[in-house]
C-alpha positions in Angstrom: 43.9 167.0 72.4 41.4 168.8 70.2 42.8 171.5 67.9 41.6 175.0 68.3 39.3 176.2 65.6 41.7 179.2 65.1 44.5 176.9 64.0 45.1 178.2 60.5 48.6 176.9 59.7 47.3 175.0 56.6 45.6 178.1 55.3 48.7 180.3 55.9 50.9 177.7 54.2 48.5 177.6 51.2 48.5 181.4 51.0 52.3 181.4 51.1 52.5 178.8 48.3 50.1 180.8 46.2 52.0 184.1 46.8 55.3 182.4 45.8 53.7 180.8 42.7 52.3 184.2 41.6 55.6 186.0 42.5 53.7 188.5 44.7 55.9 191.2 46.3 53.8 192.4 49.2 55.5 195.8 49.6 54.1 196.5 46.1 50.6 196.1 47.5 50.9 197.3 51.1 52.6 200.3 52.7 53.1 200.3 56.4 51.9 203.6 57.8 50.4 204.9 61.0 46.9 204.5 59.6 47.4 201.1 58.0 49.3 199.4 60.9 50.7 201.3 63.8 47.4 202.8 65.1 46.1 199.2 65.3 48.8 197.6 67.5 50.1 198.3 71.0 53.2 200.3 71.9 55.4 197.2 72.4 54.6 196.0 68.9 55.4 199.4 67.5 58.7 199.4 69.4 59.6 195.9 68.2 58.6 196.7 64.6 60.8 199.8 64.6 63.7 197.8 66.0 63.3 195.3 63.2 62.8 197.8 60.5 65.3 200.5 61.5 67.4 199.3 64.5 67.6 200.0 68.2 67.9 203.8 67.9 64.6 203.9 66.1 63.0 201.7 68.8 64.3 204.1 71.5 62.8 207.1 69.8 59.4 205.5 69.8 59.8 204.4 73.4 60.6 208.0 74.4 57.3 209.2 73.0 54.9 210.3 75.8 51.7 209.2 74.0 50.8 206.4 71.7 49.7 208.9 69.0 53.3 210.4 69.1 54.8 206.9 68.8 52.5 206.2 65.8 53.7 209.5 64.1 57.4 208.7 64.8 57.0 205.1 63.5 55.2 206.3 60.4 58.0 208.8 59.6 60.8 206.3 60.3 59.3 203.4 58.3 58.2 205.5 55.3 60.0 204.4 52.1 61.7 201.4 53.6 59.5 198.7 52.2 59.2 197.1 55.6 55.9 195.2 56.2 54.7 193.4 59.3 55.3 189.7 59.5 51.7 188.6 59.0 51.9 190.1 55.5 55.2 188.6 54.5 55.2 185.6 52.2 57.4 182.9 53.8 60.1 181.3 51.7 59.6 177.6 51.0 62.4 176.6 53.4 60.8 178.4 56.4 57.5 176.7 55.6 59.1 173.3 55.7 60.5 174.0 59.1 57.0 175.0 60.3 55.6 171.8 59.0 58.3 169.8 60.8 57.4 171.7 64.1 53.7 171.0 63.5 54.3 167.3 63.0 56.4 167.2 66.2 53.6 169.0 68.1 51.1 166.4 66.8 53.3 163.6 67.9 53.8 165.2 71.3 50.0 165.7 71.8 48.3 162.9 70.0 44.6 163.5 69.4 42.2 161.6 71.6 40.3 158.7 69.9 36.7 159.6 69.2 
């Protein structure tokens, strides 16, 4: 099986290693707001983000919004000052990365690449 060109696990692992080595604290560099994040994702992602950041009551308040623009405004207000950032911007701890590598190896063994 040929790997997709979008497979960027190695690049993400390297970015995480670099971030840990430099002791980068992403909330110092990125603030999750309506403009920076919530306007760019769908309502389900907004709801899941609020559930993670503030709990199920916050998720329900976003779900009750009639329009996405209202959901964005609510999410912006509820996440402000919490330091919560979306998972793609988080630097994974070394232990989590080792688990991902083990999963990747297991996938490679399950789907061996065809001989060229």
